[in-house]
MITOR-867872 format. One record per residue (C-alpha): residue number from 1; residue in one letter; x, y negated, z negated. Coordinates in steps of 0.1 Angstrom, whole numbers. Example, Ala and Ser with C-alpha at 12.3 -4.5 7.8 and 13.67 -1.06 7.14 Angstrom:
REM residues 2
[rec 1,A,[123,45,-78]]
[rec 2,S,[137,11,-71]]
REM end
This chain:
REM residues 307
[rec 1,M,[-281,282,-766]]
[rec 2,K,[-274,245,-761]]
[rec 3,K,[-238,252,-757]]
[rec 4,K,[-245,278,-730]]
[rec 5,L,[-268,253,-712]]
[rec 6,A,[-241,227,-713]]
[rec 7,I,[-215,251,-699]]
[rec 8,G,[-239,262,-672]]
[rec 9,L,[-246,225,-663]]
[rec 10,V,[-209,218,-661]]
[rec 11,I,[-204,248,-638]]
[rec 12,V,[-233,237,-616]]
[rec 13,L,[-220,202,-613]]
[rec 14,A,[-185,215,-606]]
[rec 15,L,[-198,238,-579]]
[rec 16,M,[-218,210,-564]]
[rec 17,G,[-188,187,-565]]
[rec 18,F,[-167,214,-548]]
[rec 19,I,[-193,219,-521]]
[rec 20,Y,[-196,182,-516]]
[rec 21,Y,[-158,179,-515]]
[rec 22,Q,[-156,207,-489]]
[rec 23,Y,[-184,190,-469]]
[rec 24,T,[-166,157,-468]]
[rec 25,R,[-136,175,-453]]
[rec 26,S,[-157,193,-427]]
[rec 27,F,[-157,185,-390]]
[rec 28,S,[-193,175,-390]]
[rec 29,Y,[-189,150,-418]]
[rec 30,Q,[-157,134,-404]]
[rec 31,Y,[-171,131,-369]]
[rec 32,T,[-204,115,-382]]
[rec 33,A,[-184,92,-404]]
[rec 34,G,[-163,82,-374]]
[rec 35,R,[-194,74,-354]]
[rec 36,Q,[-208,53,-382]]
[rec 37,A,[-175,34,-386]]
[rec 38,E,[-173,28,-348]]
[rec 39,E,[-209,14,-347]]
[rec 40,K,[-198,-11,-374]]
[rec 41,K,[-167,-19,-352]]
[rec 42,D,[-145,-7,-380]]
[rec 43,Y,[-122,9,-355]]
[rec 44,Y,[-93,17,-378]]
[rec 45,A,[-116,37,-401]]
[rec 46,A,[-133,53,-371]]
[rec 47,V,[-99,66,-359]]
[rec 48,Q,[-90,79,-393]]
[rec 49,H,[-123,99,-395]]
[rec 50,Y,[-120,112,-359]]
[rec 51,Q,[-84,123,-366]]
[rec 52,Q,[-96,143,-396]]
[rec 53,A,[-123,159,-375]]
[rec 54,L,[-97,168,-349]]
[rec 55,K,[-76,186,-375]]
[rec 56,K,[-106,210,-379]]
[rec 57,D,[-108,215,-341]]
[rec 58,N,[-81,201,-320]]
[rec 59,T,[-98,212,-287]]
[rec 60,D,[-130,194,-293]]
[rec 61,T,[-134,172,-262]]
[rec 62,R,[-160,149,-278]]
[rec 63,T,[-136,139,-306]]
[rec 64,L,[-107,135,-281]]
[rec 65,F,[-129,112,-260]]
[rec 66,A,[-142,93,-291]]
[rec 67,I,[-106,85,-302]]
[rec 68,G,[-96,75,-267]]
[rec 69,N,[-127,53,-265]]
[rec 70,V,[-120,36,-298]]
[rec 71,Y,[-84,29,-289]]
[rec 72,Y,[-96,14,-256]]
[rec 73,K,[-120,-8,-275]]
[rec 74,M,[-91,-21,-297]]
[rec 75,G,[-77,-37,-265]]
[rec 76,S,[-40,-33,-272]]
[rec 77,Q,[-39,5,-275]]
[rec 78,K,[-44,16,-238]]
[rec 79,V,[-15,40,-239]]
[rec 80,L,[-30,59,-269]]
[rec 81,A,[-64,57,-252]]
[rec 82,E,[-50,72,-220]]
[rec 83,N,[-33,101,-240]]
[rec 84,Y,[-64,112,-257]]
[rec 85,L,[-87,108,-227]]
[rec 86,L,[-62,128,-206]]
[rec 87,K,[-62,156,-231]]
[rec 88,A,[-100,157,-230]]
[rec 89,V,[-100,158,-192]]
[rec 90,K,[-74,186,-191]]
[rec 91,L,[-96,207,-214]]
[rec 92,D,[-128,199,-195]]
[rec 93,G,[-125,187,-159]]
[rec 94,N,[-163,181,-158]]
[rec 95,Y,[-163,156,-186]]
[rec 96,T,[-174,126,-165]]
[rec 97,R,[-174,101,-193]]
[rec 98,A,[-138,108,-201]]
[rec 99,L,[-129,107,-164]]
[rec 100,R,[-146,75,-158]]
[rec 101,L,[-130,56,-187]]
[rec 102,L,[-96,71,-178]]
[rec 103,L,[-99,59,-142]]
[rec 104,Q,[-111,25,-155]]
[rec 105,I,[-78,22,-174]]
[rec 106,Y,[-58,33,-144]]
[rec 107,E,[-76,9,-122]]
[rec 108,S,[-68,-21,-145]]
[rec 109,D,[-32,-11,-143]]
[rec 110,G,[-32,-4,-106]]
[rec 111,A,[-20,31,-114]]
[rec 112,Y,[-34,49,-83]]
[rec 113,D,[-8,75,-84]]
[rec 114,K,[-20,86,-118]]
[rec 115,M,[-56,88,-104]]
[rec 116,E,[-44,112,-78]]
[rec 117,T,[-27,133,-104]]
[rec 118,V,[-59,134,-126]]
[rec 119,Q,[-81,143,-96]]
[rec 120,Q,[-68,179,-97]]
[rec 121,Y,[-86,184,-130]]
[rec 122,A,[-120,175,-116]]
[rec 123,K,[-138,209,-113]]
[rec 124,S,[-173,200,-101]]
[rec 125,D,[-188,179,-73]]
[rec 126,E,[-202,155,-99]]
[rec 127,A,[-167,151,-115]]
[rec 128,R,[-151,146,-81]]
[rec 129,A,[-177,120,-72]]
[rec 130,V,[-165,98,-101]]
[rec 131,F,[-133,92,-81]]
[rec 132,K,[-151,76,-51]]
[rec 133,D,[-154,43,-69]]
[rec 134,Y,[-119,42,-83]]
[rec 135,L,[-95,62,-60]]
[rec 136,I,[-99,41,-29]]
[rec 137,R,[-67,48,-10]]
[rec 138,P,[-51,21,12]]
[rec 139,P,[-53,18,49]]
[rec 140,V,[-28,37,71]]
[rec 141,Y,[-4,15,91]]
[rec 142,S,[6,24,126]]
[rec 143,Q,[42,12,120]]
[rec 144,E,[63,10,89]]
[rec 145,G,[77,-24,78]]
[rec 146,G,[112,-32,89]]
[rec 147,T,[133,-52,114]]
[rec 148,Y,[123,-52,151]]
[rec 149,D,[134,-71,182]]
[rec 150,D,[100,-73,199]]
[rec 151,D,[64,-81,192]]
[rec 152,I,[43,-55,174]]
[rec 153,M,[7,-46,180]]
[rec 154,L,[-1,-33,145]]
[rec 155,T,[-31,-12,139]]
[rec 156,L,[-47,-2,106]]
[rec 157,S,[-69,28,100]]
[rec 158,T,[-89,42,71]]
[rec 159,P,[-75,70,51]]
[rec 160,E,[-89,105,52]]
[rec 161,G,[-123,106,36]]
[rec 162,G,[-128,69,40]]
[rec 163,D,[-151,68,70]]
[rec 164,D,[-174,43,53]]
[rec 165,Y,[-146,20,43]]
[rec 166,E,[-139,-15,56]]
[rec 167,I,[-104,-29,58]]
[rec 168,F,[-94,-64,48]]
[rec 169,Y,[-59,-78,54]]
[rec 170,T,[-38,-110,50]]
[rec 171,T,[-6,-122,66]]
[rec 172,D,[1,-151,43]]
[rec 173,G,[9,-131,11]]
[rec 174,K,[-25,-137,-6]]
[rec 175,A,[-46,-109,-20]]
[rec 176,P,[-65,-92,8]]
[rec 177,N,[-99,-93,-8]]
[rec 178,G,[-132,-107,3]]
[rec 179,V,[-121,-142,-6]]
[rec 180,H,[-88,-145,13]]
[rec 181,G,[-88,-114,34]]
[rec 182,H,[-97,-111,71]]
[rec 183,L,[-120,-82,80]]
[rec 184,Y,[-100,-60,103]]
[rec 185,D,[-117,-53,136]]
[rec 186,G,[-90,-43,161]]
[rec 187,S,[-53,-50,158]]
[rec 188,I,[-28,-75,144]]
[rec 189,Y,[-4,-90,168]]
[rec 190,L,[29,-99,152]]
[rec 191,T,[54,-122,168]]
[rec 192,E,[89,-136,160]]
[rec 193,G,[95,-143,123]]
[rec 194,K,[89,-126,90]]
[rec 195,T,[53,-115,82]]
[rec 196,R,[41,-97,52]]
[rec 197,V,[9,-77,60]]
[rec 198,R,[-12,-67,29]]
[rec 199,A,[-42,-46,34]]
[rec 200,V,[-69,-29,13]]
[rec 201,C,[-100,-8,18]]
[rec 202,R,[-134,-16,4]]
[rec 203,N,[-159,12,-1]]
[rec 204,A,[-196,11,6]]
[rec 205,N,[-203,-1,-30]]
[rec 206,G,[-181,-32,-24]]
[rec 207,K,[-152,-21,-45]]
[rec 208,F,[-116,-28,-34]]
[rec 209,G,[-89,-2,-39]]
[rec 210,E,[-52,1,-37]]
[rec 211,V,[-33,-26,-18]]
[rec 212,E,[-6,-15,7]]
[rec 213,S,[20,-40,18]]
[rec 214,H,[46,-39,46]]
[rec 215,T,[69,-67,57]]
[rec 216,Y,[79,-70,93]]
[rec 217,T,[109,-91,105]]
[rec 218,I,[109,-97,142]]
[rec 219,K,[139,-114,158]]
[rec 220,Y,[139,-115,196]]
[rec 221,K,[172,-103,210]]
[rec 222,T,[190,-124,236]]
[rec 223,P,[189,-108,271]]
[rec 224,S,[222,-96,285]]
[rec 225,E,[240,-116,312]]
[rec 226,P,[230,-104,346]]
[rec 227,K,[254,-82,365]]
[rec 228,A,[263,-84,402]]
[rec 229,S,[275,-59,427]]
[rec 230,P,[298,-67,444]]
[rec 231,D,[311,-89,416]]
[rec 232,G,[325,-118,438]]
[rec 233,G,[352,-115,465]]
[rec 234,E,[361,-125,500]]
[rec 235,F,[341,-110,530]]
[rec 236,T,[344,-112,568]]
[rec 237,S,[311,-94,575]]
[rec 238,E,[276,-99,562]]
[rec 239,K,[272,-86,527]]
[rec 240,K,[244,-84,502]]
[rec 241,V,[246,-88,464]]
[rec 242,T,[226,-67,441]]
[rec 243,L,[217,-82,407]]
[rec 244,T,[206,-62,376]]
[rec 245,A,[195,-73,341]]
[rec 246,D,[177,-59,311]]
[rec 247,E,[144,-43,316]]
[rec 248,G,[115,-67,311]]
[rec 249,T,[135,-98,322]]
[rec 250,T,[132,-119,353]]
[rec 251,I,[164,-130,371]]
[rec 252,Y,[166,-165,385]]
[rec 253,Y,[195,-174,408]]
[rec 254,S,[210,-200,431]]
[rec 255,W,[238,-205,455]]
[rec 256,S,[258,-237,453]]
[rec 257,K,[292,-251,459]]
[rec 258,K,[299,-252,421]]
[rec 259,S,[286,-235,390]]
[rec 260,R,[251,-245,377]]
[rec 261,T,[225,-232,353]]
[rec 262,P,[195,-218,371]]
[rec 263,D,[160,-222,356]]
[rec 264,T,[125,-211,364]]
[rec 265,S,[123,-235,393]]
[rec 266,D,[150,-215,411]]
[rec 267,K,[145,-184,432]]
[rec 268,V,[133,-152,416]]
[rec 269,Y,[154,-122,424]]
[rec 270,T,[134,-94,439]]
[rec 271,E,[158,-77,462]]
[rec 272,P,[195,-78,472]]
[rec 273,V,[205,-113,485]]
[rec 274,T,[227,-121,515]]
[rec 275,I,[259,-140,508]]
[rec 276,P,[258,-174,527]]
[rec 277,E,[287,-184,549]]
[rec 278,G,[315,-204,534]]
[rec 279,Y,[325,-205,498]]
[rec 280,N,[296,-204,474]]
[rec 281,V,[291,-198,437]]
[rec 282,L,[263,-174,427]]
[rec 283,S,[247,-184,395]]
[rec 284,A,[221,-162,378]]
[rec 285,V,[203,-161,345]]
[rec 286,A,[179,-135,330]]
[rec 287,I,[148,-148,311]]
[rec 288,D,[125,-125,291]]
[rec 289,R,[88,-130,285]]
[rec 290,H,[95,-149,253]]
[rec 291,G,[115,-174,272]]
[rec 292,K,[149,-162,258]]
[rec 293,K,[177,-169,282]]
[rec 294,S,[208,-148,288]]
[rec 295,K,[243,-162,294]]
[rec 296,V,[246,-176,329]]
[rec 297,Y,[264,-154,354]]
[rec 298,H,[288,-174,376]]
[rec 299,M,[310,-159,404]]
[rec 300,G,[325,-172,436]]
[rec 301,F,[319,-155,470]]
[rec 302,S,[337,-163,502]]
[rec 303,Y,[321,-152,535]]
[rec 304,Y,[338,-163,567]]
[rec 305,P,[327,-141,597]]
[rec 306,D,[354,-128,621]]
[rec 307,K,[354,-149,653]]
REM end
């Protein structure tokens, strides 16, 4: 009898051991153990338990988020954190906790292009609303950066969906935030030289978004030398000379016995001018609104009327 009881006890204990063994390998046990380890900040153990839980159900978004969250807390495992959070978001586009942490990682890296990619997985208004504080697109520039030969009146506008945004900008290379940035309220007038314009939007909650930068190099071109018609010569009857120059320039001219360089104190050309009697040199220069001067035109004209 005693022998039978002993055998029965052994069988019961073995069965209980087997049940306990099976329980410790269950999803519920491993997930709970992971939570307990995470609370104790034993992140390595937490990941091990969560990984065991994931083997039981590799589509469980809670576990995917938990692993991603622990890797994020480790500080040096952002890539692994991103991978697990992204899996959770792809499986459940309404998982706002996973979305928010994933966007937080992207924000710290300035990876706004990744934010735009992830946005496609947001399935509800609540999930899409999470992006409002992270995916703050940059202002739209009226002109691309590049090389120009005249001044630019640059305008900035808010992107689509950013009606409540404010725009801040700098032209000295500093970060265009509330400390260094100027609040945009009209236009930015760019003149000769090299200017880097950096601009950013700030949403209604005071968060700054993606910075857009364009560099503008403006070098004024030298006006072309004025042209005359006729271009010098000898004349026996009254003749007028027509002067032409680049659009936007003013022609200053003078008649003298020898070549000279006209300036703004000389006559302004407005209509064809009559060749004076005798031999005279017509000198003309074109000056644009920036004060850039062309080469000086010089040509001799002889006008001796028939007697």
